[in-house]
All heavy atoms as an XYZ file, in Angstrom:
820
protein
N      11.335      4.969      8.509
C      11.116      4.007      7.460
C      12.446      3.653      6.842
O      13.202      4.505      6.424
C      10.189      4.558      6.402
C      10.000      3.671      5.184
S       8.923      4.350      3.849
C       7.314      4.274      4.562
N      12.771      2.336      6.824
C      13.974      1.913      6.259
C      13.852      1.415      4.890
O      14.774      1.308      4.075
C      14.645      0.779      7.212
C      14.993      1.339      8.547
C      15.500      0.248      9.415
O      15.638     -0.916      9.052
N      16.035      0.618     10.560
N      12.641      0.910      4.516
C      12.374      0.445      3.167
C      10.851      0.882      2.832
O      10.058      0.995      3.712
C      12.438     -1.080      2.945
O      11.560     -1.681      3.793
C      13.926     -1.523      3.251
N      10.694      1.056      1.598
C       9.362      1.300      1.123
C       8.666     -0.031      0.830
O       9.207     -0.846      0.028
C       9.345      2.078     -0.159
C       7.896      2.287     -0.727
C       9.982      3.476      0.010
N       7.558     -0.359      1.565
C       6.877     -1.615      1.489
C       5.585     -1.357      0.655
O       5.032     -0.210      0.611
C       6.588     -2.152      2.852
C       7.864     -2.477      3.634
C       8.580     -3.686      3.067
O       7.972     -4.654      2.564
N       9.864     -3.700      2.999
N       5.037     -2.448      0.180
C       3.800     -2.354     -0.607
C       2.573     -1.619      0.149
O       1.838     -0.910     -0.488
C       3.364     -3.847     -0.974
C       4.750     -4.480     -0.999
C       5.499     -3.834      0.081
N       2.462     -1.960      1.411
C       1.354     -1.291      2.153
C       1.556      0.167      2.326
O       0.592      0.912      2.405
C       1.183     -2.002      3.537
C       0.668     -3.453      3.338
C       0.518     -4.166      4.636
N       0.030     -5.538      4.310
C      -1.225     -5.879      4.265
N      -2.155     -5.024      4.479
N      -1.523     -7.174      4.047
N       2.814      0.640      2.364
C       3.068      2.147      2.420
C       2.670      2.742      1.130
O       2.135      3.809      1.008
C       4.516      2.330      2.715
N       2.943      2.080     -0.022
C       2.632      2.586     -1.347
C       1.076      2.663     -1.463
O       0.558      3.614     -1.979
C       3.233      1.649     -2.433
C       4.768      1.800     -2.400
C       2.629      2.028     -3.819
C       5.439      0.756     -3.280
N       0.416      1.611     -0.980
C      -1.113      1.583     -1.036
C      -1.663      2.690     -0.209
O      -2.641      3.389     -0.531
C      -1.566      0.245     -0.609
N      -1.098      2.918      0.991
C      -1.601      3.984      1.895
C      -1.395      5.360      1.231
O      -2.358      6.151      1.241
C      -0.817      3.913      3.163
C      -1.184      4.986      4.188
C      -2.398      4.859      4.905
C      -0.419      6.101      4.341
C      -2.744      5.844      5.800
C      -0.720      7.091      5.296
C      -1.963      6.931      5.963
O      -2.338      7.987      6.866
N      -0.277      5.660      0.639
C      -0.013      6.888     -0.061
C      -0.969      7.045     -1.173
O      -1.475      8.137     -1.451
C       1.446      6.997     -0.471
C       1.650      8.171     -1.361
C       2.352      7.107      0.710
N      -1.205      5.992     -1.995
C      -2.140      6.044     -3.109
C      -3.541      6.467     -2.547
O      -4.265      7.229     -3.229
C      -2.179      4.745     -3.786
N      -3.945      5.989     -1.439
C      -5.250      6.284     -0.860
C      -5.323      7.836     -0.489
O      -6.317      8.461     -0.742
C      -5.607      5.431      0.387
S      -5.958      3.724     -0.079
N      -4.263      8.277      0.126
C      -4.124      9.682      0.471
C      -4.106     10.604     -0.794
O      -4.793     11.592     -0.755
C      -2.799      9.895      1.303
C      -2.835      9.212      2.692
C      -4.000      9.745      3.530
O      -4.202     10.882      3.597
N      -4.575      8.839      4.251
N      -3.394     10.126     -1.778
C      -3.363     10.952     -3.042
C      -4.769     11.011     -3.658
O      -5.215     12.030     -4.124
C      -2.290     10.405     -3.975
C      -2.432     11.074     -5.399
C      -0.896     10.670     -3.443
N      -5.408      9.841     -3.640
C      -6.745      9.738     -4.317
C      -7.694     10.680     -3.570
O      -8.468     11.467     -4.156
C      -7.243      8.375     -4.279
C      -8.471      8.074     -5.043
C      -9.720      8.336     -4.214
N     -10.960      8.422     -4.979
C     -12.104      8.919     -4.538
N     -12.138      9.357     -3.268
N     -13.132      8.960     -5.288
N      -7.623     10.780     -2.266
C      -8.425     11.671     -1.435
C      -8.150     13.107     -1.768
O      -9.016     13.926     -1.977
C      -8.285     11.375     -0.010
C      -8.916     12.428      0.952
C     -10.340     12.545      0.951
C      -8.143     13.323      1.595
C     -10.948     13.545      1.650
C      -8.770     14.306      2.350
C     -10.088     14.455      2.440
N      -6.821     13.401     -1.774
C      -6.383     14.842     -2.098
C      -6.935     15.301     -3.455
O      -7.182     16.444     -3.598
C      -4.869     14.929     -1.949
N      -6.990     14.393     -4.458
C      -7.361     14.805     -5.716
C      -8.912     14.756     -5.945
O      -9.416     15.209     -6.898
C      -6.711     13.782     -6.782
C      -5.207     13.958     -6.860
C      -4.653     12.907     -7.795
C      -4.674     15.351     -7.266
N      -9.639     14.194     -4.974
C     -11.047     14.036     -5.135
C     -11.686     15.315     -4.663
O     -11.086     16.341     -4.172
C     -11.598     12.965     -4.255
O     -11.544     13.295     -2.838
N     -12.951     15.478     -4.893
C     -13.724     16.673     -4.447
C     -14.340     16.459     -3.028
O     -15.183     17.248     -2.590
C     -14.832     16.967     -5.483
O     -15.657     15.955     -5.585
N     -14.033     15.348     -2.419
C     -14.621     15.090     -1.054
C     -14.212     16.044     -0.080
O     -13.082     16.524     -0.007
C     -14.147     13.678     -0.594
N     -15.110     16.561      0.751
C     -14.821     17.474      1.749
C     -14.264     16.968      3.034
O     -13.585     17.659      3.778
N     -14.445     15.628      3.248
C     -13.757     15.019      4.421
C     -13.470     13.548      4.083
O     -14.000     12.869      3.187
C     -14.657     15.063      5.596
O     -15.902     14.367      5.378
N     -12.534     12.949      4.831
C     -12.058     11.587      4.695
C     -13.156     10.589      5.001
O     -13.812     10.808      6.031
C     -10.786     11.293      5.484
C     -10.379      9.852      5.381
C     -10.765      8.921      6.303
C      -9.597      9.241      4.422
N     -10.221      7.729      5.877
C      -9.457      7.892      4.742
C      -8.996      9.744      3.273
C      -8.752      7.024      3.958
C      -8.247      8.850      2.542
C      -8.061      7.499      2.876
N     -13.379      9.534      4.175
C     -14.299      8.520      4.475
C     -13.842      7.272      3.800
O     -13.244      7.366      2.708
C     -15.748      8.891      4.014
N     -14.035      6.114      4.428
C     -13.652      4.858      3.814
C     -14.428      4.618      2.472
O     -13.822      4.268      1.551
C     -13.876      3.675      4.775
C     -13.063      3.799      6.064
C     -13.649      2.338      4.109
C     -11.564      3.697      5.863
N     -15.708      4.976      2.498
C     -16.474      4.876      1.323
C     -16.821      6.325      0.892
O     -17.523      6.996      1.747
C     -17.743      4.024      1.461
C     -18.479      4.031      0.130
C     -17.278      2.585      1.805
N     -16.398      6.753     -0.159
C     -16.640      8.189     -0.667
C     -17.483      8.107     -1.913
O     -17.001      7.860     -2.988
C     -15.226      8.749     -0.951
C     -15.311     10.122     -1.591
O     -16.436     10.774     -1.548
O     -14.263     10.549     -2.134
N     -18.777      8.195     -1.753
C     -19.691      8.080     -2.886
C     -19.739      6.609     -3.233
O     -20.064      5.695     -2.502
N     -19.165      6.333     -4.533
C     -19.181      4.959     -4.972
C     -17.726      4.416     -4.850
O     -17.546      3.172     -5.143
C     -19.613      4.823     -6.410
C     -21.120      5.142     -6.511
C     -18.774      5.642     -7.371
N     -16.792      5.175     -4.374
C     -15.405      4.775     -4.294
C     -15.144      4.193     -2.888
O     -15.378      4.904     -1.891
C     -14.487      5.921     -4.568
C     -13.067      5.505     -4.627
C     -12.558      4.981     -5.803
C     -12.198      5.604     -3.549
C     -11.185      4.569     -5.859
C     -10.822      5.218     -3.569
C     -10.393      4.672     -4.776
N     -14.698      2.942     -2.847
C     -14.321      2.260     -1.523
C     -12.832      2.366     -1.322
O     -12.092      1.567     -2.002
C     -14.907      0.888     -1.594
C     -14.771      0.242     -0.157
O     -13.765      0.451      0.468
O     -15.715     -0.581      0.180
N     -12.329      3.173     -0.450
C     -10.911      3.322     -0.222
C     -10.299      2.056      0.331
O      -9.189      1.661     -0.056
C     -10.671      4.446      0.823
O     -11.364      5.714      0.302
C      -9.175      4.763      1.019
N     -10.994      1.311      1.188
C     -10.504      0.114      1.718
C     -10.261     -0.902      0.530
O      -9.237     -1.586      0.469
C     -11.406     -0.501      2.733
C     -10.867     -1.742      3.273
N      -9.763     -1.896      4.097
C     -11.398     -3.041      3.099
C      -9.610     -3.156      4.351
N     -10.523     -3.868      3.810
N     -11.247     -1.046     -0.313
C     -11.102     -2.050     -1.496
C      -9.862     -1.625     -2.303
O      -9.121     -2.401     -2.861
C     -12.338     -2.050     -2.316
C     -13.440     -2.890     -1.674
C     -14.691     -3.069     -2.510
O     -14.522     -2.997     -3.786
O     -15.738     -3.344     -2.021
N      -9.744     -0.287     -2.514
C      -8.627      0.201     -3.369
C      -7.343     -0.144     -2.642
O      -6.412     -0.595     -3.411
C      -8.782      1.794     -3.481
C      -7.751      2.562     -4.208
C      -7.511      2.176     -5.577
C      -6.998      3.464     -3.684
C      -6.564      2.929     -6.306
C      -6.101      4.188     -4.364
C      -5.864      3.885     -5.642
N      -7.235      0.113     -1.449
C      -6.024     -0.172     -0.594
C      -5.707     -1.643     -0.752
O      -4.589     -2.092     -1.094
C      -6.206      0.220      0.849
C      -5.092     -0.228      1.762
C      -3.980      0.577      1.895
C      -5.132     -1.419      2.404
C      -2.957      0.222      2.756
C      -4.110     -1.802      3.249
C      -3.048     -0.999      3.417
O      -2.028     -1.366      4.229
N      -6.658     -2.548     -0.439
C      -6.480     -3.965     -0.537
C      -6.109     -4.426     -1.959
O      -5.257     -5.344     -2.079
C      -7.714     -4.727     -0.051
C      -8.017     -4.584      1.475
C      -6.839     -5.240      2.306
O      -6.209     -6.242      1.834
O      -6.639     -4.720      3.405
N      -6.637     -3.848     -3.001
C      -6.338     -4.295     -4.342
C      -4.888     -4.056     -4.632
O      -4.232     -4.771     -5.299
C      -7.234     -3.587     -5.364
N      -4.345     -2.898     -4.219
C      -2.966     -2.527     -4.459
C      -2.053     -3.514     -3.608
O      -1.047     -4.017     -4.200
C      -2.672     -0.986     -4.016
C      -3.419     -0.025     -4.963
C      -1.156     -0.713     -4.057
C      -3.509      1.393     -4.466
N      -2.347     -3.686     -2.403
C      -1.477     -4.631     -1.619
C      -1.606     -6.012     -2.251
O      -0.547     -6.671     -2.391
C      -2.109     -4.657     -0.115
C      -1.487     -5.794      0.643
C      -1.871     -3.310      0.465
N      -2.747     -6.525     -2.585
C      -2.877     -7.826     -3.293
C      -1.961     -7.872     -4.568
O      -1.389     -8.883     -4.815
C      -4.324     -8.106     -3.552
C      -4.572     -9.515     -4.119
C      -6.015     -9.790     -4.397
O      -6.853     -9.328     -3.644
O      -6.325    -10.389     -5.431
N      -1.981     -6.788     -5.380
C      -1.232     -6.759     -6.572
C       0.187     -7.065     -6.281
O       0.877     -7.827     -6.961
C      -1.451     -5.466     -7.248
C      -0.773     -5.453     -8.634
C      -1.255     -5.893     -9.782
C       0.582     -4.883     -8.879
N      -0.330     -5.728    -10.786
C       0.829     -5.105    -10.268
C       1.529     -4.339     -8.040
C       2.059     -4.793    -10.834
C       2.738     -4.025     -8.735
C       2.921     -4.201    -10.052
N       0.717     -6.406     -5.205
C       2.117     -6.579     -4.856
C       2.361     -7.983     -4.171
O       3.353     -8.570     -4.500
C       2.522     -5.535     -3.846
C       2.963     -4.215     -4.471
C       2.101     -3.181     -4.439
C       4.216     -4.069     -5.013
C       2.459     -1.949     -4.983
C       4.630     -2.886     -5.538
C       3.753     -1.808     -5.584
N       1.497     -8.365     -3.350
C       1.800     -9.577     -2.496
C       1.334    -10.896     -3.027
O       1.840    -11.951     -2.660
C       1.161     -9.385     -1.130
C       1.820     -8.227     -0.330
C       1.261     -8.055      1.024
O       0.258     -8.642      1.404
O       1.855     -7.114      1.757
N       0.441    -10.861     -3.952
C      -0.128    -12.122     -4.493
C       0.448    -12.502     -5.888
O      -0.279    -13.036     -6.787
C      -1.711    -12.009     -4.624
C      -2.310    -11.770     -3.226
C      -2.053    -12.917     -2.203
O      -2.067    -14.116     -2.563
O      -1.887    -12.613     -1.033
N       1.675    -12.159     -6.123
C       2.363    -12.452     -7.390
C       2.417    -14.042     -7.491
O       2.805    -14.688     -6.528
C       3.682    -11.811     -7.538
O       4.456    -12.155     -6.377
C       3.601    -10.339     -7.633
N       2.219    -14.522     -8.714
C       2.138    -15.990     -8.872
C       3.364    -16.450     -9.594
O       4.053    -17.446     -9.167
C       0.868    -16.390     -9.678
C      -0.360    -15.941     -9.092
C      -0.733    -16.758     -7.898
C      -2.117    -16.477     -7.300
N      -2.226    -16.160     -6.074
N       3.728    -15.863    -10.716
C       4.865    -16.358    -11.554
C       6.215    -15.695    -11.137
O       6.199    -14.623    -10.502
C       4.605    -16.005    -12.992
O       4.642    -14.637    -13.188
C       3.299    -16.556    -13.449
N       7.264    -16.366    -11.549
C       8.593    -15.776    -11.153
C       8.766    -14.451    -11.896
O       9.375    -13.500    -11.397
C       9.655    -16.814    -11.578
C      10.958    -16.522    -11.062
C      10.934    -16.554     -9.490
O      10.240    -17.402     -8.856
O      11.691    -15.865     -8.784
N       8.221    -14.370    -13.090
C       8.315    -13.069    -13.905
C       7.633    -11.974    -13.106
O       8.128    -10.835    -13.034
C       7.700    -13.254    -15.284
C       7.784    -12.049    -16.129
C       7.137    -12.234    -17.482
O       6.753    -13.379    -17.825
O       7.089    -11.197    -18.244
N       6.408    -12.206    -12.599
C       5.651    -11.173    -11.792
C       6.390    -10.778    -10.599
O       6.499     -9.677    -10.197
C       4.317    -11.705    -11.414
C       3.320    -11.822    -12.568
O       3.629    -11.220    -13.624
O       2.327    -12.521    -12.472
N       7.007    -11.811     -9.865
C       7.832    -11.525     -8.629
C       9.045    -10.656     -8.977
O       9.339     -9.732     -8.201
C       8.244    -12.811     -8.003
C       7.131    -13.571     -7.344
C       7.533    -14.901     -6.812
C       6.316    -15.604     -6.220
N       6.752    -16.944     -5.765
N       9.590    -10.928    -10.096
C      10.768    -10.141    -10.479
C      10.386     -8.717    -10.772
O      11.098     -7.767    -10.455
C      11.511    -10.718    -11.754
C      12.232    -12.054    -11.316
O      12.627    -12.214    -10.174
N      12.424    -12.865    -12.306
N       9.203     -8.604    -11.540
C       8.734     -7.228    -11.775
C       8.382     -6.463    -10.571
O       8.755     -5.298    -10.352
C       7.445     -7.325    -12.592
C       6.867     -5.958    -13.063
C       7.417     -5.191    -13.976
C       5.749     -5.397    -12.308
C       6.952     -3.970    -14.372
C       5.307     -4.222    -12.601
C       5.900     -3.403    -13.639
N       7.787     -7.082     -9.540
C       7.407     -6.470     -8.284
C       8.715     -6.054     -7.565
O       8.853     -4.908     -6.980
C       6.539     -7.364     -7.325
C       6.475     -6.867     -5.965
C       5.135     -7.447     -7.926
N       9.679     -6.923     -7.486
C      10.964     -6.656     -6.851
C      11.627     -5.482     -7.515
O      12.155     -4.553     -6.871
C      11.874     -7.879     -6.883
C      11.358     -8.956     -6.028
O      10.460     -8.638     -5.149
O      11.800    -10.166     -6.107
N      11.622     -5.377     -8.853
C      12.209     -4.227     -9.565
C      11.536     -2.939     -9.256
O      12.120     -1.909     -9.075
C      12.284     -4.492    -11.067
C      13.338     -5.499    -11.517
C      14.704     -5.005    -11.260
O      15.032     -3.846    -11.485
O      15.563     -5.871    -10.734
N      10.164     -3.021     -9.153
C       9.315     -1.861     -8.883
C       9.666     -1.362     -7.490
O       9.839     -0.109     -7.232
C       7.827     -2.158     -9.086
C       6.897     -1.003     -8.836
C       7.243      0.229     -9.772
C       5.491     -1.469     -8.991
N       9.736     -2.303     -6.539
C      10.002     -1.859     -5.174
C      11.490     -1.291     -5.021
O      11.703     -0.334     -4.289
C       9.900     -3.112     -4.208
C       8.504     -3.508     -3.930
C       8.468     -4.803     -3.139
C       7.678     -2.411     -3.165
N      12.435     -1.856     -5.823
C      13.710     -1.275     -5.842
C      13.718      0.136     -6.287
O      14.323      1.089     -5.780
C      14.630     -2.133     -6.732
C      16.110     -1.675     -6.932
C      16.776     -1.582     -5.580
C      16.805     -2.542     -7.891
N      12.897      0.324     -7.490
C      12.826      1.742     -7.883
C      12.160      2.694     -6.847
O      12.654      3.783     -6.668
C      11.873      1.718     -9.168
C      11.695      3.137     -9.724
C      12.475      3.743    -10.591
C      10.624      4.073     -9.440
N      11.963      5.036    -10.855
C      10.844      5.213    -10.089
C       9.567      4.045     -8.552
C      10.078      6.308    -10.050
C       8.750      5.094     -8.410
C       8.963      6.267     -9.169
N      11.092      2.198     -6.200
C      10.488      3.015     -5.141
C      11.426      3.366     -4.037
O      11.528      4.488     -3.564
C       9.275      2.309     -4.568
C       8.027      2.651     -5.248
C       7.338      1.856     -6.155
C       7.246      3.856     -5.142
N       6.238      2.446     -6.611
C       6.135      3.750     -5.971
C       7.351      4.959     -4.463
C       5.146      4.730     -6.123
C       6.369      5.970     -4.498
C       5.333      5.838     -5.401
N      12.269      2.338     -3.654
C      13.159      2.581     -2.507
C      14.342      3.509     -2.971
O      14.651      4.414     -2.207
C      13.689      1.221     -2.050
C      12.838      0.503     -1.067
O      12.736      0.946      0.085
N      12.028     -0.404     -1.602
N      14.835      3.308     -4.159
C      15.904      4.250     -4.585
C      15.382      5.704     -4.774
O      16.020      6.649     -4.523
C      16.525      3.747     -5.872
C      17.402      2.519     -5.572
C      18.174      2.083     -6.759
N      19.117      1.067     -6.349
C      19.653      0.202     -7.231
N      19.400      0.295     -8.505
N      20.486     -0.695     -6.692
N      14.103      5.777     -5.226
C      13.500      7.103     -5.502
C      13.244      7.840     -4.139
O      13.440      8.995     -4.024
C      12.206      7.030     -6.275
O      12.459      6.495     -7.533
N      12.707      7.065     -3.197
C      12.376      7.704     -1.892
C      13.595      7.753     -0.939
O      13.660      8.706     -0.125
C      11.282      6.859     -1.248
N      14.508      6.854     -0.932
C      15.531      6.754      0.029
C      16.931      7.031     -0.523
O      17.878      7.022      0.290
C      15.562      5.413      0.641
C      14.228      5.006      1.327
C      14.273      3.563      1.816
C      13.820      5.986      2.438
N      17.035      7.280     -1.860
C      18.341      7.652     -2.423
C      18.914      6.539     -3.326
O      18.559      5.387     -3.153
N      19.577      7.035     -4.340
C      20.127      6.131     -5.341
C      21.049      5.013     -4.871
O      21.271      4.030     -5.545
C      20.785      6.998     -6.399
C      21.090      8.261     -5.623
C      20.085      8.344     -4.562
N      21.666      5.244     -3.702
C      22.627      4.196     -3.188
C      21.877      3.080     -2.345
O      22.530      2.252     -1.767
C      23.673      4.895     -2.344
O      23.120      5.539     -1.236
C      24.492      5.854     -3.207
N      20.571      3.214     -2.289
C      19.783      2.262     -1.455
C      20.039      0.829     -2.047
O      19.941      0.660     -3.278
C      18.344      2.523     -1.501
C      17.488      1.556     -0.804
C      17.400      1.612      0.628
C      16.940      0.557     -1.452
C      16.635      0.651      1.279
C      16.151     -0.481     -0.808
C      16.015     -0.330      0.553
N      20.399     -0.062     -1.148
C      20.559     -1.434     -1.553
C      19.411     -2.216     -1.099
O      19.057     -2.251      0.093
C      21.860     -2.000     -1.124
O      21.809     -2.792     -0.016
N      18.690     -2.889     -1.936
C      17.371     -3.519     -1.609
C      17.630     -4.994     -1.376
O      18.269     -5.755     -2.161
C      16.527     -3.337     -2.816
C      15.146     -3.951     -2.670
C      14.362     -3.445     -1.706
C      14.697     -5.011     -3.394
C      13.009     -3.967     -1.502
C      13.418     -5.461     -3.322
C      12.596     -5.046     -2.358
N      17.146     -5.425     -0.237
C      17.065     -6.912      0.038
C      15.675     -7.276      0.111
O      14.785     -6.575      0.724
C      17.922     -7.365      1.211
C      17.382     -6.856      2.531
C      18.195     -7.457      3.591
N      17.453     -7.193      4.894
C      17.612     -6.230      5.712
N      18.436     -5.190      5.391
N      16.869     -6.096      6.769
N      15.262     -8.344     -0.466
C      13.861     -8.687     -0.544
C      13.415     -9.200      0.787
O      14.007    -10.142      1.408
C      13.573     -9.766     -1.621
C      14.012     -9.231     -3.018
C      12.091    -10.262     -1.621
C      14.030    -10.259     -4.099
N      12.420     -8.615      1.378
C      11.818     -8.986      2.620
C      10.362     -9.207      2.453
O       9.624     -8.275      2.350
C      12.058     -8.019      3.684
C      13.492     -7.837      4.050
C      13.734     -6.827      5.208
O      12.680     -6.366      5.867
O      14.873     -6.422      5.381
N       9.918    -10.404      2.333
C       8.452    -10.639      2.183
C       8.005    -10.974      3.674
O       7.828    -12.143      4.003
C       8.196    -11.773      1.257
C       8.700    -11.385     -0.141
C       8.132    -12.297     -1.151
N       8.709    -11.983     -2.473
C       8.256    -11.004     -3.256
N       7.280    -10.353     -2.931
N       8.809    -10.877     -4.390
N       7.857     -9.912      4.404
C       7.555    -10.161      5.838
C       5.957    -10.156      6.075
O       5.195    -10.035      5.170
C       8.084     -9.031      6.635
C       7.600     -7.640      6.347
O       6.799     -7.522      5.339
O       7.985     -6.702      6.983
N       5.634    -10.384      7.345
C       4.267    -10.372      7.738
C       3.697     -8.974      7.859
O       3.730     -8.375      8.910
C       4.054    -11.177      8.968
C       2.563    -11.263      9.436
O       1.750    -10.818      8.706
N       2.373    -11.905     10.504
N       3.296     -8.387      6.744
C       2.869     -6.973      6.750
C       1.650     -6.655      7.552
O       1.344     -5.543      7.867
C       2.764     -6.498      5.331
O       4.004     -6.566      4.659
N       0.878     -7.715      7.868
C      -0.361     -7.456      8.663
C      -0.067     -6.953     10.004
O      -0.909     -6.405     10.680
C      -1.073     -8.803      8.747
N       1.226     -7.068     10.430
C       1.531     -6.566     11.806
C       1.978     -5.111     11.717
O       2.115     -4.428     12.785
C       2.747     -7.362     12.302
C       2.465     -8.786     12.447
C       1.219     -9.094     13.326
O       1.090     -8.455     14.382
N       0.304    -10.002     12.860
N       1.996     -4.464     10.563
C       2.403     -3.104     10.433
C       1.281     -2.088     10.910
O       0.121     -2.458     10.819
C       2.752     -2.726      8.937
C       3.845     -3.634      8.373
C       5.093     -3.374      9.056
C       6.196     -4.238      8.371
N       7.344     -4.412      9.135
N       1.664     -1.025     11.399
C       0.637     -0.030     11.977
C      -0.400      0.410     10.998
O      -1.544      0.534     11.405
C       1.427      1.152     12.533
O       2.028      1.847     11.557
N      -0.094      0.598      9.704
C      -1.099      1.040      8.669
C      -2.189     -0.038      8.538
O      -3.297      0.176      8.594
C      -0.496      1.409      7.455
C      -1.452      1.700      6.393
C       0.402      2.637      7.583
N      -1.686     -1.299      8.475
C      -2.636     -2.409      8.330
C      -3.547     -2.577      9.516
O      -4.702     -2.817      9.380
C      -1.883     -3.697      8.096
N      -2.881     -2.380     10.690
C      -3.695     -2.527     11.973
C      -4.749     -1.388     12.057
O      -5.853     -1.617     12.399
C      -2.804     -2.371     13.202
C      -2.000     -3.668     13.488
C      -1.142     -3.418     14.720
C      -0.306     -4.584     14.995
N       0.586     -4.376     16.223
N      -4.283     -0.219     11.633
C      -5.254      0.972     11.707
C      -6.447      0.741     10.833
O      -7.531      1.048     11.213
C      -4.474      2.198     11.309
O      -5.243      3.230     11.157
N      -6.164      0.357      9.537
C      -7.296      0.071      8.619
C      -8.132     -1.051      9.047
O      -9.420     -0.959      8.889
C      -6.757     -0.240      7.228
C      -6.301      0.992      6.428
C      -5.644      0.601      5.153
C      -7.404      1.948      6.133
N      -7.556     -2.044      9.714
C      -8.379     -3.189     10.126
C      -9.254     -2.698     11.275
O     -10.513     -2.993     11.279
C      -7.543     -4.350     10.667
C      -8.274     -5.500     11.019
C      -7.354     -6.689     11.395
C      -8.155     -7.914     11.702
N      -7.277     -9.080     11.997
N      -8.805     -1.868     12.175
C      -9.649     -1.261     13.228
C     -10.796     -0.511     12.696
O     -11.975     -0.591     13.160
C      -8.781     -0.409     14.175
C      -7.990     -1.135     15.182
C      -7.249     -0.113     16.053
C      -6.286     -0.798     16.988
N      -5.539      0.232     17.789
N     -10.489      0.367     11.706
C     -11.535      1.213     11.087
C     -12.623      0.357     10.454
O     -13.727      0.609     10.528
C     -10.968      2.145     10.026
C     -10.138      3.249     10.609
C      -9.679      4.178      9.514
N      -8.649      5.032     10.020
C      -7.867      5.714      9.172
N      -7.883      5.547      7.845
N      -6.937      6.534      9.745
N     -12.193     -0.698      9.743
C     -13.073     -1.625      9.082
C     -13.970     -2.296     10.076
O     -15.212     -2.358      9.930
C     -12.323     -2.682      8.237
C     -13.243     -3.520      7.410
C     -12.514     -4.444      6.499
N     -11.844     -5.463      7.300
C     -10.574     -5.806      7.158
N      -9.798     -5.206      6.345
N     -10.093     -6.752      7.967
N     -13.401     -2.756     11.147
C     -14.190     -3.426     12.229
C     -15.092     -2.477     12.886
O     -16.304     -2.742     13.059
C     -13.279     -4.108     13.288
C     -12.550     -5.271     12.659
C     -14.093     -4.513     14.518
C     -11.409     -5.843     13.492
N     -14.705     -1.258     13.241
C     -15.550     -0.295     13.950
C     -16.662      0.249     12.963
O     -17.742      0.463     13.465
C     -14.736      0.890     14.497
O     -14.141      1.644     13.490
N     -16.359      0.337     11.680
C     -17.407      0.869     10.742
C     -18.471     -0.186     10.479
O     -19.586      0.170     10.061
C     -16.727      1.429      9.519
O     -16.257      0.293      8.784
N     -18.073     -1.427     10.598
C     -19.115     -2.512     10.339
C     -19.943     -2.835     11.562
O     -20.860     -3.590     11.498
C     -18.400     -3.777      9.814
O     -17.609     -4.280     10.816
N     -19.564     -2.309     12.732
C     -20.278     -2.557     13.936
C     -21.557     -1.672     14.065
O     -21.702     -0.580     13.614
C     -19.463     -2.288     15.211
O     -18.283     -2.839     15.139
């Protein structure tokens, strides 16, 4: 990993939520909690910023994450790439498709 991206943060949040839950095994829907919706809501929060102020806040937050995870000398360049091609996104999409079949 060269940079911390929003989808990685969302994935880790899902893992932490599962670890803190009382669930005995991983499931996309755990009782009334939908992990996929949780993941998508986090990603949307990062990626669907509307105002310049929101974009600046997201960029500052990503800079903090990157410096915290990769070291204080990390220099951040904004890359708003096609994250749908990332492996975590592909994996969740496969799970969603197979669980709805």
